[in-house]
N, C-alpha and C positions, 0 to 999 in steps of 0.2 A: 559606732555601728559597724558590724562586720559585713564585708562584701561577699557575695556568694555567686558562684558560676553555675548556671543551670545547664545541664547536659541535655542533649536532644532526647535521650531516653528517659529523662525525668519528667517530661511534659505529658499531660493527659492525652489520651488517644485523639480526642476531638480537636485539640489545639494542634497536635502534631499533624493531623490530616489536613487542617487548614493551611499549615505551612507548606507541606509537601505538594498540595494541589497547585500551588503557585510556583513550583519549581519545574524545571525541565524533566519531563517524564523519563527520558533516557537516563539522565543523571541520577534520578531517584532509584531506579532499578539497578543501575550499575554500582551505585555507592552503598546501598542499604541491603540488597539481597544477601542473605546468609550472615549478616552481621550478628544478629541474635534472633531468637525465636519470635519475639514481639515485633521487631521491625520487619522481619520477613513476612509475618502474617499481615502486617499493614500494607506492605507493597504488593501483596497478592490481591488487594482490593480491585474490583473491576475498573475503577477509574484509572488505574495504572496499567492494566493488562488487556482490556477489551479492544482498544484501538491503539496500536503501537506505531509511533512515528520514529522509525529507525534510520534517521538521516539528520544532517546538520544544516541549519540555515545560517549563512554567513552574513556579515554586516553589509555587504554590497548587494544583498538580495539573492545571491546565487545559492545553490544547493549542492552539497557534497556528501559523500559517504561518511559513515563513522570511521574513526581511526581503526587501524588493524587490531590494536590491543582490545578496544571496545568490542569490535566485531567478534573477536575470538572468545571473549567472555560471554557475550550474548549467545553465540551459537553453541558453545560447549556446556555452559552452566545455567544461564538464565532462561532462555527460551524452552529448553526441555522441561523445566519445572513449572512453567505457566502456560504451556501450549494448549491445554483444554480450554483456557479462558480467552484465548486470542480470537477475536471475530474479524478484525480488519488490520491489515498491515500497510503502512506507508513506507515505501522503500526507494532508495536511489538505485538506478539501474546497474551500476557497476558492482553492487554487493547483493543484488536481489537473489541470484542463484545460490549463493552461499547461505543466505538466510533461509530461503524457502526449502532448501534441502537439509537444513540443520536438524529438523525434527518433524514429527507429524503435527498437523494442525486440524484436529477434528471439528472445530467450530468455525473455522475460517470461511467466510463468504464474501469478504470485501478485499479488494486489492487495488492499491494506488502506486503507480510507478512514475518516478520523476527522472528527468535528464535522460530519457530514453530516446534513442535515435531510430530512424526508419530501418537502418541496417539491423539493429538489435531486435526491433519488432518482427522483422522478417525472419530472423534467426529462430525466434521462439514461437511464432504464430503461423508460419507457412506450413510446417509439418509438425505433427505431434511429437513430443519428446518427454523426457523425464519430468519436467515441470508441468507441462500441460496434462500429462497422464495423471498426475497427482491431484490437480485442482479443477479439471475441466467440467466436472459435474457439480462442483461445490460453489463456484464463484457466481454470485448474484449481481455484484456491483464491481465495475472495472473502470479505473481512471488512468488515462495515459497522458502524462505531461511530456509532450514530444518536442525534441529539438529538431527542427527541419531546415532544409535548404530550399531556396526558391528555384526549384528545377522542375520542369514540366514532366520529366520522366519519373521523378519522385512522386509527383501528384498522381500520375497515371497508375504507378505501382501501388500507392496507398489505396486509391479509390477502387482499383480493379481487383485487388487481391486481399489486402490486409483486412478490411472490414468483413469481407466474406468469410475469411478464415476465423476471425474472432467469433462470429456468430455460429459457425459450424463447430468450433472447438469447445466454446463455453456454452454448453447446451441449455443451461438454466439461467443465462444472463438476462437480467431485468433492467439494468441501468448501465449505460456506457457514457462516460464523461471524457470527451476528447478535448484536450487543452493544448493546442499547438502554440508555438512561439512566433508563428508568422500568420498574418491574417489571410494570406491567400488560401489557406486550408479551409476557409469558410465555404469554398465551393465543393462541398461534400456530395459525392454522387450516390444517390439512393439506389442506383442500379446495382451497386456492390452488394446490397443485401438480398441474398437469394432466399427464397421461401422455404427454409428448412425447419421453421417453427410453426406449429399448428395453433391457431387462435391465441397467439401470444402478442403482448404489447411490450415493446422495448422503448424505454425512455432514453433519449439521446440529448446530451448537452454538448454543444459545440461552441467554438470561439465566437462565431457571429450570432449565435442564439437564434438561428433561423428555424431549427428543428427542435421541438420539445418532446413530441411523442410520435413514434412510428409504430403503426399497427400492421402486423403481418398475418395474413390469413392464407391457409392452404386448403 
């Protein structure tokens, strides 16, 4: 009996999709985009393009950016080809600017940022800039996985300024998920939320789970 080797391209679409769905999304796009027309069509499926996780989870539980070569290919070749399909981006803070400025994202309404520091948040959210100008009216859901230091001045800075700026900049924000790495940030000051939204309800998820819904009326 002769042995045969089945190539990936020989598999029916249904089986191929089952296999690819169990693989790392980034690796699927990075490896199969533009290999041939059939595989390119398959990886354009919403399951691979709607919610993109463009970061790496390491074995010790930490998160890091994609390699420079992967980032280069995504920013120059992959993202511009699937940008209308992208609804949510999960990014590591050191590469977020490069990715967000790589192309237009007409359907983007969700953004998750990991390994972001108070300094970086201040850099992007205190004043409007190229990034906030692009996305300020589009983002409905924002997740900040923050690396924090247990310093009183950091807490005062975050509660007094950052939350207020987030609400003012992202004018259509409906959901804010704040995930600090230190439990002292459970003391979120609601005074930071100025009433700049009329008859709006903002859902907040914080580390301590004290606040679920915050209704703002003007």
